[in-house]
N, C-alpha and C positions, 0 to 999 in steps of 0.2 A: 485355169480360172474356173471357179465353181458356178454352178447353175444360178445360185442366189446372186452372185456379183454381177453375172451377165444380165439377169433380170433387173437388177437395180440400175445398171448402166442404160438399159433400154428404157426403163421408166423416166430416168433423168433426162434422156435425149427427147423423149416424148413431151415431158413437161416444158423443156426449153423451147422446143418447136412450137408448142401451143402459145407460150408466152410471147414469142417473137410474132407470131401471127396476129395475136391481140394487139400488140404494140403497133404493128404495121397498119392494122385496120383503124386504129385510133389516132394515128399520126396526122397532124393538122395540115401537113404539106409534103410535096415530094422531096424537099431538102432533108427533112427529118427522117423520111423513109430510106432515103440513100444512106444516111448516117447509121441507121439501125442495121441496114443490110451489110454496110462495111464492117461494123463492129462484129456482127454475127459470123461473117465470112472470116474473120481474123482469128476465130477460135480453132 
């Protein structure tokens, strides 16, 4: 695996993690938070 592809994977993982954190923060209730975590853990 090249350095560039490793860097891209890390960038994508970081973006995904930040998006999940934003979604969890904005979730109106614990049910939706649980759904988001379930979906995220399924990846």
